[in-house]
N, C-alpha and C positions, 0 to 999 in steps of 0.2 A: 542856868536852868533852860534857857531858851535853846541852847546849842544842845542840849541833851534830848529835848522833846524831838526835834526834827530826826536826829539820830536814832531815838527809839522808833520813831514811826517807820523810818527807813528800815530798821531791823525787823519790825512788825511786817512790813510789806515783804521784805526778804523771805521771812518765815512762812507767810501766807503763799508767796510764789512756790516755796520749797514743798509746802504742805500740798498744793495742787498737782506739783510735779511728782510726788511720791506715787500717787494711785496710777498716774500715766506710766511712770518708770516701772511700777509693779505689773501693770497690765502688758507693757511691751515685753517685760521678762517673761511673763506667763505666755504670751503669744510665742515668744521666741523658744520656750521649753516645750510647748504643744507642737510647734513645727518641727523642732529637732526629734520629739518622740515620733511624729508621723514619718518622718524620714527614716528613722531607725527601723521602724515597723515595716516599711516598704523594702527597706535593704534586706530585713530578715526574710521576707516573703520571697524576695528574688534569690536571695541564698538558699532558702528551702527548696525552690523550684529548680535551682541548679544542682543541688543535691540530689533531688529526685530524678532528674535527667541523667546524672552521672551514674546513679544506681541501676536506672533502666539499661543505660548503655553498657554498664559493666555485666549485668545480667544477660544482655544480648551477646557480649564477646565471649562469656563462659559458655552459652548453650552452642555458640559457633565452633569453639575449641572442642567441646565435647562431641559434637558431630563430626568434625575433622578427625579427631582421635578414634572414634568408631569406625569411620571409613578407612582410616590407615590400618587400624587393627584388622579389619576384613581383609584389605589387600595384603598384609603380611601373613594372615593365615592361609589364604590362597596360594601365596608364594612357597610358604612352608609345606603345605600339602602337596604341591607341584614337586618340590624337592624330594620329599618323602617318598612319593609315588616312583619317581625317578631312581631314587636309591633302591627302593624295594625291587624294582625291575631288574636293575644291574645285579643286585644280590642274588636274586632268582636264577638269572643267567649264570652267574658265578657257581651257585649252589648245583645247578643242573650239570655243569662242567665237572664240579668235584664229585657228584654222584656217579657220572659216567666213568671217571677215573677209578673210583671206589669199586664199581662194578667190574671194570677191566681187570684190576687187581685181584678181585675175588675171583674171577674166572681163571686167571693165571696162576692162582694158588693150587688149582687143580692139577696144573701142569708144572712139574719141577723145573726151576730155572737153574741152569748150570752157569757158573761163573768160572771164568778162566783165572787161575791162580798164577801169579807171577812169583817165581822165587825172590826172597828178599835178600 
């Protein structure tokens, strides 16, 4: 029995130490969980800020692309207008030449044209 009593006392002391360690361990685990949650929250805030910055940058890129597109469209319209005016001028010149030719032929209809016939 004497042997059992000291062993039981040792066991009781061990249980008491463990009992004291359990709240400490639980407190440490709780602190670790809180710290981890804070870190995750901070990361989410940083991620959200990165997303906001990316969205703002994307919006800026779209606006710049639209501005460049509008400018290019205006340049192309001016070029097309210039080319059409040049074509119009050339066609008017050709039309004038055609009208002169038609007028000349109309005047010559009044005068009979004789062709030399060659025997076949």
